[in-house]
C-alpha positions in Angstrom: -0.3 10.8 3.7 -2.3 7.8 4.6 -2.9 5.1 1.8 -4.8 2.0 3.1 -3.5 -1.3 1.7 -7.2 -4.1 1.6 -6.1 -7.7 1.0 -9.2 -9.5 -0.3 -10.1 -13.0 -1.4 -10.6 -11.8 -5.1 -8.4 -9.2 -6.1 -9.5 -8.6 -9.7 -12.9 -8.3 -9.1 -12.2 -6.4 -6.4 -10.3 -4.1 -8.6 -13.3 -4.0 -10.9 -15.6 -3.9 -8.2 -14.1 -0.2 -6.9 -13.8 0.6 -10.6 -17.5 -0.2 -11.2 -19.1 1.1 -8.0 -17.1 4.1 -7.0 -15.7 5.0 -10.2 -12.0 4.5 -9.1 -9.2 5.1 -11.3 -6.1 2.4 -11.8 -2.9 3.5 -11.3 -0.9 1.2 -11.5 -1.4 -3.0 -11.6 1.3 -5.6 -10.6 0.4 -9.8 -11.6 -2.7 -11.4 -13.4 -5.0 -14.2 -11.9 -4.1 -12.2 -8.0 -3.1 -8.8 -8.4 -1.7 -5.8 -6.6 -3.5 -2.5 -7.6 -3.2 1.2 -6.4 -6.3 3.2 -7.4 -7.2 6.2 -7.2 -11.3 7.5 -5.6 -10.3 11.7 -6.5 -7.5 12.5 -4.5 -7.7 10.0 -2.3 -5.1 6.4 -3.2 -5.7 3.3 -1.9 -4.2 -1.0 -2.1 -5.8 -3.7 -3.2 -3.8 -7.0 -2.8 -4.8 -10.7 -2.7 -4.5 -12.8 0.2 -6.2 -13.4 3.2 -8.8 -10.1 4.3 -7.1 -7.7 6.0 -6.4 -4.1 6.2 -2.7 -2.8 6.2 -2.0 0.9 6.8 0.8 2.7 4.2 2.1 6.3 5.8 4.3 8.0 2.5 6.7 10.7 4.3 9.7 11.9 3.7 11.8 10.5 5.7 10.7 6.6 6.1 13.9 5.4 8.2 13.7 8.3 11.4 9.3 7.4 11.3 9.9 4.2 11.5 12.5 4.2 14.3 10.3 6.8 16.0 7.6 4.2 16.1 9.7 1.4 17.7 10.9 4.1 19.9 6.9 5.3 21.0 6.3 0.7 21.5 5.8 -0.4 18.4 7.6 -4.0 17.0 9.5 -3.6 14.0 8.4 -6.0 11.1 10.5 -5.0 8.9 13.4 -2.6 8.8 13.6 0.5 6.6 14.9 -1.2 2.9 14.7 -0.8 -0.9 11.9 -3.0 -2.5 10.1 -2.5 -5.7 10.7 1.2 -6.4 10.0 2.1 -2.3 11.8 2.7 0.3 9.4 0.9 3.0 9.6 -0.9 6.0 7.1 -2.2 8.4 6.1 -2.4 11.9 2.9 -3.2 14.1 1.2 -0.3 16.7 0.4 -1.7 19.8 -2.9 -1.9 19.2 -2.1 -4.8 16.5 -2.5 -2.7 13.3 0.3 -2.8 10.7 2.0 -0.3 9.1 4.0 0.0 6.3 6.2 3.4 6.5 7.9 4.2 3.2 8.4 7.1 0.1 8.4 6.1 -3.8 11.7 6.3 -4.9 11.1 6.4 -8.2 8.2 8.6 -9.9 5.0 7.3 -9.5 3.1 5.4 -10.5 5.6 3.9 -13.0 3.8 4.3 -15.5 0.5 3.6 -17.3 -1.6 1.2 -16.4 -2.3 -2.1 -17.8 -6.0 -1.8 -19.8 -7.6 -4.9 -19.9 
């Protein structure tokens, strides 16, 4: 499964927009002003982060270490090794074409709790 990660200047406003415009459902949220949120549109999931406009892809797999090693062997550059982080086993690579990927899997039931209602 691939989950896009959208980096935007006003993440709270972006989440509100995706909910209003597309009927996105908020699955998980962290933060107050600049937030990180996981949203769903039907069966598709994506993330919204605060930051400079950019896109990163999250590849959810059963064995992140194996897949990250395969990617590096095929020519990707390791940006960070696979390690436990925020309830995930995840590592980061950049493919030979400049796209950044997170390769990981959740180590806890995901999403970890009900989203905050505002």
